[in-house]
N, C-alpha and C positions, 0 to 999 in steps of 0.2 A: 470431467481433468481436461485441463491443457499442460501439455508441455514447454515452458520456455526455453528460451533456444542461450543455448550455453552462455556466449557471449552477448546476451544482451547487459549491458550495463543499468544498474540498478543505483540511485543515488540517496541513499539513506539522511533523514534529518540529523545533522550535527555530525556526522559521521563520513567515512572514507567510500565512494565509488566502489562496487563492487560486480563483480560478474555474478548474472543469478548463480551457476556454476557453484562461484565463493561462497554467495546468502545460502544456498539450500542444500549443500551436501549434506547436510543427517536428517533434515526435518523439511516433512513438506509445507508449502505456503498457502495457509487461507486466507487470501485477501479481500477487500473490499474496497475495489476501485468508485472513485468520486470524480465527479468533474463541478470544481467550485462555483464555475459558471453556469450551472443549470438549478435552477428551484427546486426539482424532484431530488437530487442528492443533498440539498438540505432537509427536505423532508424522511429522509432516508437513516439521518446520525444516530440518532436515540435508540431505532432498532437495530442498525448495523453495530454500534458499541454493543447493547446487549449480548450479538451474537458472538462477535470476537471475545467479550470477558468470559463466553461459557465456554470458549475452545482455547482460551490461554493456557488451562491447565491439563490439556491433549498435549499428543505427540505430536506438534507443528508449530509452525510460529506463525500467530496474527497478526494481520499490518493493515493499515490503511497504505492505499496506495491514490494518492492527488493528482490531477494531473495538472498541475503548477509547477510553478520555481518553488525554492525552499520557504520564503516569506510568504504565498501564497498560499504554500498546504498549512505554515502556522497558523495562517490569521482564519484558514476557511475553516478549521477542525478546534480550535483552540486549547484548551486543556487533554481532551483527547489526544492529541497530539504527542502527549508523555505516556499517554498508559500503554500503548501499542507499539509495535514496530511500526514507523511513520515514512513512506517513500516518496520523493515528489516525482514528477515525470511529465519535465516540464514539453519535452518533445512528443509526447504520451507516444513515446518508443514500447513502453511497456503494454498498454494500450491495443497497439499494433501488433503484439506478437499475441497478445489471448484472443486476438479476431473481434473483440468488441469497436 
């Protein structure tokens, strides 16, 4: 488990930017982090969606984190972007924060 810096700004699709501390005050985050510019990420979409679906009823927040801007994240995920909370990470700050 990785602890995110409290001041890390997260960019939810269609929402207001908030810090990790504000986003995750009550629940842990179960996130699938994807790079839309690699083939491997596209290969994982179906399996990752099933994992997030399974955890969606648990006491946690399920989310996609896509290393792209908002339009890129929507384009890559398609309908999956609306099934779970989705964060755009255009500067890869989230990715760097988790050490990936």
